[in-house]
C-alpha positions, 0 to 999 in steps of 0.5 A: 547648532543647539541640541535638539530632537525635533526640527528647529529654525535656522538663521542665515546671518549676513555681515555688513559692509567692508572687510567684516568677518562672520563674527562681526569683526574686521582687521582694525576692530574686534567686537564679536557682535555676530558671534554673540548673536549666533550664540544667543540664538543657540541658547534659545534652541535656534540654529544659525549659520554665519560666514566670511564673505567672499574675499574676507578672512577664511574666504580670502581665496574665494575672492575675485578681482575688484573690477569683477566684483558686483553687489550681485556676487554677494546676493548670489552667494547668499542664495547659494547658502539658502539652497544649501540650508533647504537641503538639510531636512533638520530645519523647520524653516529658514530665516535670513538676517542681514546686518547693515549692508547685509540687510539689503543683500538679505531682503533681495535673497529673501525674495526666494520662496524657500526663505520663511522670514526676514530680519533687518538689523540696522538696515539702510532705508534708501539707495546707497548713493544717497547717504554717500551724497550727504557725506560728500556734501558735508565736505568742503564745497570743492569736494562735492563739486567734483564728486557730483558729476561722478556720482551722477554718472555711476547712478546712471550706470556709466563708468567714469574714466577721469577721477581726481586723485583725492577721490581716487580711493572712493571712485577708482575705476576698479571699484566702479562696477560694484558701486554701479551695481549697488546704487541701482537697488532701493531697499524700500522697493526690495522690501516691499516685494516680501510677502512674508514676516519681516522684522526691522530692528534699529538702535537709537544710538546707531551713529552710522544708520539713523532712525530715519532708515528704519521708518522708511523701511517700515513705511515700504512694508507696513506689515513688517514688525518694528523693534526700536532698542533704546541705547543700541549702537551699530554693532548691537552694543549699549552706547551713548551718542558721544561719538568717541565713546560710541566708537570705542565699543567697536573694539571691545569684545567683552561688551555683551549685546544690548539687552532685548535684542536676542529676545526680540529676534527669538520672539519674532521667530517663535511667534506662530502668528508671524 
């Protein structure tokens, strides 16, 4: 919360997939990307809220049994944060910003009329089953042959009782309810529902989410604003396309955010024409 005398915008920051905490870190790597994002916004007079997802870091005790976790759990949590911010009369508007998987969560939660603007950073542009399918097809043929019927059933909303041991970590029975609930959402369909200012931010050296994703999102909501940052990777830092060197940045909290990222977000929030 920056010092201010008038009402100011507030940005609700939603972290990406996995055990990612409010700072953009997980137990295996520390980069402080989301912490830096919040600090950068604060330097421009914009408040922000970031939170540990249910079951992560300081929110560990709020976790639920894996078999009871649904994608909607995260959506409802985000809606509750929006409700809380709406009750604070110190904010001029509420902006939701979702990073990676948090983009889909955010765009669904932003269908709430209390949300004034939505920002997607490194968001996926297709249902989650599609990139998973491509990853599995890139494995030896027997992997895809045994994965295909499982993935097909999950996309149809059906649980699978028998899972080969080598696929158990991916398709174990306790995680299937989450996958089923996640697969049914199409980011292009959800983004098209937003009749409010939308900003899509994508880096050209993101080795997790390629450029096709932002193009698909932009096409689904032609009124959205698209910002492409040359040389920005998935954790919002400067990096090349060399995979090993790119991944090394994931564990370097001393690297600053990519130049231009904060400026693009601030300009979008403060632009009265949006």
